[in-house]
VOKOLGU-574644 format. One record per atom (N, C-alpha, C): x, y, z; atom name; residue number from 1; residue in three letters; chain. Coordinates in steps of 0.1 Angstrom, whole numbers. Layout:
{node {X, Y, Z}, "CA", NUM, "ALA", "A"}
...
This chain:
{node {751, 1176, 1229}, "N", 1, "MET", "A"}
{node {760, 1181, 1236}, "CA", 1, "MET", "A"}
{node {768, 1191, 1221}, "C", 1, "MET", "A"}
{node {775, 1182, 1211}, "N", 2, "GLN", "A"}
{node {781, 1196, 1203}, "CA", 2, "GLN", "A"}
{node {775, 1205, 1201}, "C", 2, "GLN", "A"}
{node {760, 1203, 1196}, "N", 3, "ARG", "A"}
{node {750, 1216, 1193}, "CA", 3, "ARG", "A"}
{node {745, 1222, 1203}, "C", 3, "ARG", "A"}
{node {750, 1223, 1214}, "N", 4, "ARG", "A"}
{node {749, 1228, 1229}, "CA", 4, "ARG", "A"}
{node {764, 1236, 1230}, "C", 4, "ARG", "A"}
{node {772, 1227, 1224}, "N", 5, "ILE", "A"}
{node {790, 1236, 1225}, "CA", 5, "ILE", "A"}
{node {787, 1250, 1220}, "C", 5, "ILE", "A"}
{node {784, 1243, 1205}, "N", 6, "GLU", "A"}
{node {782, 1257, 1193}, "CA", 6, "GLU", "A"}
{node {776, 1269, 1196}, "C", 6, "GLU", "A"}
{node {764, 1264, 1202}, "N", 7, "ALA", "A"}
{node {754, 1274, 1205}, "CA", 7, "ALA", "A"}
{node {760, 1285, 1217}, "C", 7, "ALA", "A"}
{node {767, 1281, 1229}, "N", 8, "LEU", "A"}
{node {771, 1288, 1240}, "CA", 8, "LEU", "A"}
{node {781, 1295, 1227}, "C", 8, "LEU", "A"}
{node {794, 1287, 1222}, "N", 9, "TYR", "A"}
{node {806, 1294, 1210}, "CA", 9, "TYR", "A"}
{node {797, 1305, 1207}, "C", 9, "TYR", "A"}
{node {790, 1304, 1195}, "N", 10, "LEU", "A"}
{node {783, 1313, 1186}, "CA", 10, "LEU", "A"}
{node {776, 1327, 1196}, "C", 10, "LEU", "A"}
{node {777, 1323, 1205}, "N", 11, "SER", "A"}
{node {768, 1333, 1215}, "CA", 11, "SER", "A"}
{node {778, 1343, 1222}, "C", 11, "SER", "A"}
{node {791, 1336, 1222}, "N", 12, "ASP", "A"}
{node {802, 1340, 1231}, "CA", 12, "ASP", "A"}
{node {807, 1350, 1220}, "C", 12, "ASP", "A"}
{node {808, 1348, 1206}, "N", 13, "VAL", "A"}
{node {818, 1353, 1197}, "CA", 13, "VAL", "A"}
{node {810, 1368, 1192}, "C", 13, "VAL", "A"}
{node {793, 1363, 1188}, "N", 14, "ARG", "A"}
{node {784, 1371, 1188}, "CA", 14, "ARG", "A"}
{node {788, 1389, 1201}, "C", 14, "ARG", "A"}
{node {791, 1382, 1212}, "N", 15, "GLY", "A"}
{node {791, 1392, 1222}, "CA", 15, "GLY", "A"}
{node {806, 1398, 1224}, "C", 15, "GLY", "A"}
{node {811, 1391, 1218}, "N", 16, "SER", "A"}
{node {827, 1395, 1219}, "CA", 16, "SER", "A"}
{node {826, 1407, 1207}, "C", 16, "SER", "A"}
{node {816, 1406, 1191}, "N", 17, "ALA", "A"}
{node {821, 1415, 1182}, "CA", 17, "ALA", "A"}
{node {810, 1425, 1191}, "C", 17, "ALA", "A"}
{node {802, 1428, 1195}, "N", 18, "LEU", "A"}
{node {796, 1437, 1205}, "CA", 18, "LEU", "A"}
{node {797, 1441, 1210}, "C", 18, "LEU", "A"}
{node {804, 1438, 1220}, "N", 19, "LEU", "A"}
{node {818, 1445, 1224}, "CA", 19, "LEU", "A"}
{node {827, 1451, 1222}, "C", 19, "LEU", "A"}
{node {835, 1443, 1214}, "N", 20, "ILE", "A"}
{node {845, 1458, 1200}, "CA", 20, "ILE", "A"}
{node {838, 1466, 1194}, "C", 20, "ILE", "A"}
{node {824, 1463, 1189}, "N", 21, "VAL", "A"}
{node {822, 1477, 1184}, "CA", 21, "VAL", "A"}
{node {815, 1486, 1191}, "C", 21, "VAL", "A"}
{node {812, 1487, 1205}, "N", 22, "CYS", "A"}
{node {814, 1493, 1216}, "CA", 22, "CYS", "A"}
{node {822, 1501, 1221}, "C", 22, "CYS", "A"}
{node {832, 1492, 1220}, "N", 23, "LEU", "A"}
{node {848, 1495, 1225}, "CA", 23, "LEU", "A"}
{node {854, 1510, 1220}, "C", 23, "LEU", "A"}
{node {847, 1505, 1201}, "N", 24, "TRP", "A"}
{node {854, 1515, 1190}, "CA", 24, "TRP", "A"}
{node {844, 1527, 1193}, "C", 24, "TRP", "A"}
{node {831, 1524, 1189}, "N", 25, "ALA", "A"}
{node {823, 1536, 1189}, "CA", 25, "ALA", "A"}
{node {824, 1546, 1203}, "C", 25, "ALA", "A"}
{node {830, 1536, 1215}, "N", 26, "THR", "A"}
{node {827, 1546, 1227}, "CA", 26, "THR", "A"}
{node {843, 1553, 1228}, "C", 26, "THR", "A"}
{node {853, 1550, 1226}, "N", 27, "ILE", "A"}
{node {867, 1557, 1225}, "CA", 27, "ILE", "A"}
{node {866, 1572, 1214}, "C", 27, "ILE", "A"}
{node {860, 1565, 1204}, "N", 28, "LEU", "A"}
{node {861, 1575, 1193}, "CA", 28, "LEU", "A"}
{node {852, 1584, 1193}, "C", 28, "LEU", "A"}
{node {843, 1582, 1200}, "N", 29, "PHE", "A"}
{node {828, 1593, 1205}, "CA", 29, "PHE", "A"}
{node {836, 1602, 1219}, "C", 29, "PHE", "A"}
{node {846, 1601, 1227}, "N", 30, "VAL", "A"}
{node {856, 1603, 1240}, "CA", 30, "VAL", "A"}
{node {865, 1612, 1229}, "C", 30, "VAL", "A"}
{node {870, 1608, 1221}, "N", 31, "LEU", "A"}
{node {883, 1616, 1212}, "CA", 31, "LEU", "A"}
{node {877, 1626, 1204}, "C", 31, "LEU", "A"}
{node {861, 1620, 1199}, "N", 32, "LEU", "A"}
{node {861, 1636, 1192}, "CA", 32, "LEU", "A"}
{node {853, 1642, 1198}, "C", 32, "LEU", "A"}
{node {847, 1641, 1210}, "N", 33, "MET", "A"}
{node {845, 1652, 1214}, "CA", 33, "MET", "A"}
{node {850, 1659, 1221}, "C", 33, "MET", "A"}
{node {858, 1657, 1227}, "N", 34, "THR", "A"}
{node {870, 1660, 1236}, "CA", 34, "THR", "A"}
{node {881, 1665, 1230}, "C", 34, "THR", "A"}
{node {884, 1662, 1220}, "N", 35, "TRP", "A"}
{node {887, 1675, 1205}, "CA", 35, "TRP", "A"}
{node {895, 1684, 1197}, "C", 35, "TRP", "A"}
{node {880, 1692, 1206}, "N", 36, "PRO", "A"}
{node {884, 1706, 1207}, "CA", 36, "PRO", "A"}
{node {888, 1713, 1214}, "C", 36, "PRO", "A"}
{node {888, 1705, 1230}, "N", 37, "HIS", "A"}
{node {890, 1711, 1239}, "CA", 37, "HIS", "A"}
{node {906, 1711, 1245}, "C", 37, "HIS", "A"}
{node {912, 1703, 1233}, "N", 38, "ILE", "A"}
{node {923, 1699, 1239}, "CA", 38, "ILE", "A"}
{node {931, 1711, 1228}, "C", 38, "ILE", "A"}
{node {941, 1721, 1234}, "N", 39, "PRO", "A"}
{node {945, 1735, 1233}, "CA", 39, "PRO", "A"}
{node {962, 1733, 1224}, "C", 39, "PRO", "A"}
{node {965, 1719, 1228}, "N", 40, "ASN", "A"}
{node {983, 1721, 1229}, "CA", 40, "ASN", "A"}
{node {979, 1706, 1217}, "C", 40, "ASN", "A"}
{node {989, 1713, 1204}, "N", 41, "MET", "A"}
{node {989, 1697, 1195}, "CA", 41, "MET", "A"}
{node {997, 1686, 1201}, "C", 41, "MET", "A"}
{node {1007, 1690, 1206}, "N", 42, "GLY", "A"}
{node {1018, 1673, 1212}, "CA", 42, "GLY", "A"}
{node {1005, 1673, 1226}, "C", 42, "GLY", "A"}
{node {995, 1676, 1231}, "N", 43, "ILE", "A"}
{node {991, 1668, 1240}, "CA", 43, "ILE", "A"}
{node {979, 1662, 1229}, "C", 43, "ILE", "A"}
{node {972, 1666, 1218}, "N", 44, "ARG", "A"}
{node {962, 1661, 1211}, "CA", 44, "ARG", "A"}
{node {969, 1645, 1205}, "C", 44, "ARG", "A"}
{node {983, 1647, 1208}, "N", 45, "VAL", "A"}
{node {993, 1639, 1196}, "CA", 45, "VAL", "A"}
{node {992, 1623, 1206}, "C", 45, "VAL", "A"}
{node {994, 1627, 1218}, "N", 46, "VAL", "A"}
{node {991, 1612, 1232}, "CA", 46, "VAL", "A"}
{node {984, 1612, 1231}, "C", 46, "VAL", "A"}
{node {973, 1618, 1232}, "N", 47, "VAL", "A"}
{node {955, 1615, 1234}, "CA", 47, "VAL", "A"}
{node {950, 1611, 1223}, "C", 47, "VAL", "A"}
{node {954, 1611, 1208}, "N", 48, "ALA", "A"}
{node {950, 1601, 1197}, "CA", 48, "ALA", "A"}
{node {962, 1587, 1200}, "C", 48, "ALA", "A"}
{node {973, 1590, 1201}, "N", 49, "ALA", "A"}
{node {982, 1578, 1206}, "CA", 49, "ALA", "A"}
{node {979, 1567, 1216}, "C", 49, "ALA", "A"}
{node {973, 1575, 1225}, "N", 50, "ALA", "A"}
{node {966, 1565, 1240}, "CA", 50, "ALA", "A"}
{node {951, 1558, 1233}, "C", 50, "ALA", "A"}
{node {943, 1567, 1228}, "N", 51, "ALA", "A"}
{node {934, 1561, 1221}, "CA", 51, "ALA", "A"}
{node {937, 1546, 1213}, "C", 51, "ALA", "A"}
{node {947, 1550, 1203}, "N", 52, "ALA", "A"}
{node {949, 1538, 1192}, "CA", 52, "ALA", "A"}
{node {955, 1531, 1199}, "C", 52, "ALA", "A"}
{node {961, 1526, 1212}, "N", 53, "ALA", "A"}
{node {970, 1519, 1217}, "CA", 53, "ALA", "A"}
{node {957, 1510, 1228}, "C", 53, "ALA", "A"}
{node {945, 1519, 1233}, "N", 54, "VAL", "A"}
{node {936, 1512, 1238}, "CA", 54, "VAL", "A"}
{node {926, 1505, 1228}, "C", 54, "VAL", "A"}
{node {923, 1507, 1218}, "N", 55, "LEU", "A"}
{node {917, 1496, 1207}, "CA", 55, "LEU", "A"}
{node {925, 1491, 1205}, "C", 55, "LEU", "A"}
{node {935, 1492, 1203}, "N", 56, "ILE", "A"}
{node {945, 1480, 1190}, "CA", 56, "ILE", "A"}
{node {947, 1469, 1204}, "C", 56, "ILE", "A"}
{node {951, 1471, 1214}, "N", 57, "PHE", "A"}
{node {951, 1461, 1221}, "CA", 57, "PHE", "A"}
{node {942, 1454, 1229}, "C", 57, "PHE", "A"}
{node {930, 1464, 1236}, "N", 58, "ASN", "A"}
{node {917, 1458, 1237}, "CA", 58, "ASN", "A"}
{node {909, 1446, 1232}, "C", 58, "ASN", "A"}
{node {909, 1450, 1216}, "N", 59, "THR", "A"}
{node {908, 1443, 1200}, "CA", 59, "THR", "A"}
{node {918, 1430, 1199}, "C", 59, "THR", "A"}
{node {929, 1432, 1199}, "N", 60, "ALA", "A"}
{node {934, 1421, 1200}, "CA", 60, "ALA", "A"}
{node {933, 1412, 1213}, "C", 60, "ALA", "A"}
{node {929, 1415, 1225}, "N", 61, "ALA", "A"}
{node {929, 1409, 1239}, "CA", 61, "ALA", "A"}
{node {916, 1401, 1235}, "C", 61, "ALA", "A"}
{node {901, 1406, 1227}, "N", 62, "ILE", "A"}
{node {894, 1401, 1228}, "CA", 62, "ILE", "A"}
{node {894, 1387, 1218}, "C", 62, "ILE", "A"}
{node {900, 1390, 1205}, "N", 63, "LEU", "A"}
{node {899, 1380, 1193}, "CA", 63, "LEU", "A"}
{node {909, 1371, 1197}, "C", 63, "LEU", "A"}
{node {921, 1369, 1206}, "N", 64, "ALA", "A"}
{node {927, 1358, 1212}, "CA", 64, "ALA", "A"}
{node {917, 1351, 1219}, "C", 64, "ALA", "A"}
{node {912, 1360, 1229}, "N", 65, "MET", "A"}
{node {901, 1347, 1236}, "CA", 65, "MET", "A"}
{node {890, 1345, 1228}, "C", 65, "MET", "A"}
{node {886, 1348, 1220}, "N", 66, "VAL", "A"}
{node {876, 1343, 1212}, "CA", 66, "VAL", "A"}
{node {885, 1329, 1205}, "C", 66, "VAL", "A"}
{node {896, 1333, 1200}, "N", 67, "ASN", "A"}
{node {906, 1321, 1194}, "CA", 67, "ASN", "A"}
{node {908, 1311, 1204}, "C", 67, "ASN", "A"}
{node {910, 1311, 1215}, "N", 68, "HIS", "A"}
{node {914, 1304, 1231}, "CA", 68, "HIS", "A"}
{node {904, 1297, 1226}, "C", 68, "HIS", "A"}
{node {890, 1302, 1225}, "N", 69, "TYR", "A"}
{node {876, 1298, 1229}, "CA", 69, "TYR", "A"}
{node {875, 1291, 1217}, "C", 69, "TYR", "A"}
{node {875, 1290, 1206}, "N", 70, "LYS", "A"}
{node {878, 1280, 1193}, "CA", 70, "LYS", "A"}
{node {884, 1270, 1196}, "C", 70, "LYS", "A"}
{node {897, 1270, 1201}, "N", 71, "GLU", "A"}
{node {906, 1259, 1202}, "CA", 71, "GLU", "A"}
{node {899, 1251, 1212}, "C", 71, "GLU", "A"}
{node {896, 1256, 1224}, "N", 72, "ASP", "A"}
{node {894, 1247, 1233}, "CA", 72, "ASP", "A"}
{node {880, 1248, 1240}, "C", 72, "ASP", "A"}
{node {869, 1250, 1229}, "N", 73, "LYS", "A"}
{node {858, 1249, 1231}, "CA", 73, "LYS", "A"}
{node {852, 1234, 1238}, "C", 73, "LYS", "A"}
{node {854, 1222, 1233}, "N", 74, "ASP", "A"}
{node {848, 1213, 1239}, "CA", 74, "ASP", "A"}
{node {848, 1212, 1252}, "C", 74, "ASP", "A"}
{node {862, 1212, 1253}, "N", 75, "PHE", "A"}
{node {868, 1215, 1271}, "CA", 75, "PHE", "A"}
{node {859, 1225, 1280}, "C", 75, "PHE", "A"}
{node {862, 1241, 1275}, "N", 76, "ILE", "A"}
{node {854, 1249, 1283}, "CA", 76, "ILE", "A"}
{node {836, 1251, 1282}, "C", 76, "ILE", "A"}
{node {835, 1244, 1266}, "N", 77, "TYR", "A"}
{node {817, 1247, 1273}, "CA", 77, "TYR", "A"}
{node {813, 1231, 1279}, "C", 77, "TYR", "A"}
{node {818, 1222, 1275}, "N", 78, "GLY", "A"}
{node {814, 1211, 1281}, "CA", 78, "GLY", "A"}
{node {816, 1204, 1295}, "C", 78, "GLY", "A"}
{node {824, 1220, 1304}, "N", 79, "LEU", "A"}
{node {826, 1216, 1319}, "CA", 79, "LEU", "A"}
{node {810, 1225, 1322}, "C", 79, "LEU", "A"}
{node {808, 1237, 1315}, "N", 80, "ASP", "A"}
{node {802, 1248, 1318}, "CA", 80, "ASP", "A"}
{node {783, 1237, 1317}, "C", 80, "ASP", "A"}
{node {782, 1231, 1305}, "N", 81, "ILE", "A"}
{node {770, 1225, 1297}, "CA", 81, "ILE", "A"}
{node {766, 1212, 1317}, "C", 81, "ILE", "A"}
{node {780, 1207, 1315}, "N", 82, "LYS", "A"}
{node {774, 1196, 1327}, "CA", 82, "LYS", "A"}
{node {775, 1202, 1336}, "C", 82, "LYS", "A"}
{node {782, 1214, 1346}, "N", 83, "ASN", "A"}
{node {777, 1220, 1355}, "CA", 83, "ASN", "A"}
{node {768, 1223, 1357}, "C", 83, "ASN", "A"}
{node {760, 1233, 1343}, "N", 84, "ALA", "A"}
{node {748, 1234, 1347}, "CA", 84, "ALA", "A"}
{node {736, 1225, 1347}, "C", 84, "ALA", "A"}
{node {742, 1213, 1340}, "N", 85, "ASP", "A"}
{node {731, 1202, 1342}, "CA", 85, "ASP", "A"}
{node {734, 1197, 1356}, "C", 85, "ASP", "A"}
{node {740, 1196, 1360}, "N", 86, "ALA", "A"}
{node {737, 1189, 1376}, "CA", 86, "ALA", "A"}
{node {736, 1199, 1386}, "C", 86, "ALA", "A"}
{node {733, 1212, 1381}, "N", 87, "PHE", "A"}
{node {730, 1218, 1392}, "CA", 87, "PHE", "A"}
{node {716, 1220, 1391}, "C", 87, "PHE", "A"}
{node {709, 1215, 1374}, "N", 88, "ARG", "A"}
{node {698, 1219, 1373}, "CA", 88, "ARG", "A"}
{node {689, 1204, 1378}, "C", 88, "ARG", "A"}
{node {700, 1195, 1378}, "N", 89, "ASN", "A"}
{node {695, 1182, 1380}, "CA", 89, "ASN", "A"}
{node {693, 1177, 1398}, "C", 89, "ASN", "A"}
{node {702, 1190, 1405}, "N", 90, "ARG", "A"}
{node {699, 1189, 1418}, "CA", 90, "ARG", "A"}
{node {690, 1192, 1425}, "C", 90, "ARG", "A"}
{node {689, 1207, 1418}, "N", 91, "LYS", "A"}
{node {669, 1215, 1423}, "CA", 91, "LYS", "A"}
{node {663, 1205, 1420}, "C", 91, "LYS", "A"}
{node {661, 1196, 1411}, "N", 92, "SER", "A"}
{node {647, 1194, 1405}, "CA", 92, "SER", "A"}
{node {648, 1177, 1418}, "C", 92, "SER", "A"}
């Protein structure tokens, strides 16, 4: 059971890391592609600050979720495994 819990947790950690990388790549790509089309320096500052806020807060939220999963992984993933096993046994 512990091995299955660790496998599910590591899968979630990898998925979270991939989501963070995709988030940063997307936001930075959009920022770089729109930057030349923003004529006013004041608006550029606001757009850059908003992009930074989105990146910082979303990254922090994802890392907090992973940390919470690490603290309670036996409970969280144990329930998932028990329910998946029960569903599988009910179908057969």
